[in-house]
C-alpha positions in Angstrom: 81.2 62.0 66.7 79.2 59.0 65.5 79.8 57.8 62.0 77.2 56.0 59.8 78.0 53.7 56.8 76.3 54.4 53.5 74.1 51.3 54.0 72.9 52.6 57.4 72.1 56.0 55.9 70.1 54.3 53.1 68.1 52.2 55.6 67.3 55.1 57.9 66.2 57.2 54.8 63.9 54.3 53.7 62.4 53.8 57.2 61.8 57.5 57.8 60.0 57.6 54.4 59.4 61.3 54.6 57.2 60.9 57.6 59.9 61.4 60.2 62.6 64.0 60.5 65.2 61.5 61.8 66.4 58.7 64.0 67.1 59.0 67.7 69.9 56.9 69.1 70.1 56.3 72.9 72.9 54.5 74.8 72.3 52.8 78.1 75.2 51.4 80.1 74.4 48.3 82.0 76.0 45.4 83.8 77.2 43.7 80.6 78.1 46.8 78.5 76.1 49.1 76.3 72.6 48.6 74.9 71.3 50.8 72.1 67.8 52.0 71.7 66.5 53.7 68.6 63.3 55.4 67.6 61.9 57.6 64.8 61.4 61.3 65.7 59.6 64.2 64.2 61.6 66.8 66.0 64.8 66.9 68.1 64.9 67.7 71.7 66.3 71.1 72.7 69.6 69.7 74.0 70.0 67.0 71.3 73.1 66.8 69.1 71.8 66.7 65.5 74.0 64.9 63.1 73.3 65.1 59.3 74.3 62.5 56.8 73.2 63.8 53.4 69.4 64.2 53.9 69.3 61.9 57.0 69.3 63.3 60.5 70.3 61.5 63.7 69.4 62.9 67.1 71.6 62.1 70.1 71.0 63.2 73.7 74.0 64.7 75.6 74.6 61.6 77.8 74.5 59.2 74.8 76.8 61.5 72.8 79.6 60.8 75.2 79.4 57.0 74.6 79.1 57.3 70.8 82.2 59.4 70.2 84.3 57.5 67.6 81.6 54.8 67.1 80.4 53.6 63.7 76.8 52.3 63.0 76.3 50.0 60.1 73.3 48.0 58.8 73.9 44.3 58.1 71.6 42.0 56.2 72.6 38.5 56.8 69.9 35.9 56.1 71.3 33.3 58.5 71.7 35.8 61.4 69.0 38.2 60.7 69.4 41.9 59.8 69.7 45.1 61.8 71.9 47.9 62.9 75.2 47.1 64.5 77.7 49.3 66.3 81.5 49.2 66.3 82.1 51.3 69.4 85.6 51.8 70.9 84.0 53.0 74.1 82.3 49.6 74.8 83.5 48.4 78.2 85.0 44.9 78.2 82.6 42.1 78.9 82.6 40.9 82.5 84.5 37.8 83.3 84.2 35.3 86.2 87.6 36.4 87.5 86.7 40.1 87.4 83.6 39.6 89.4 81.7 41.0 86.4 78.1 41.7 86.2 76.2 44.0 88.5 77.2 44.8 92.1 75.1 43.9 95.1 74.2 47.6 95.6 71.1 46.7 93.8 67.9 46.1 95.9 67.5 42.6 94.5 70.7 41.4 96.1 70.2 39.9 99.6 
């Protein structure tokens, strides 16, 4: 299950501002690890996992739920680096290295 810090819950509540029911979190696994997409939603999808943190709801599709198990989402406000949501995710694959041949495979159409 995904965990949220108190700061993340506060920011989601503020952003939803009573106009949206909750926040959708989607995980995409790519060549260099995970990317996270978020959006405000008025209703969950039929197969969503709905997590409740006080009065804040988070919607997660079944595929993303697998990658978010044990993860923690926080909100950081650092004036020198900007601000935003950050994830501490134990499921994050290791970054590719030059010795591991990391990156995407040539199974992609763009490879010659």
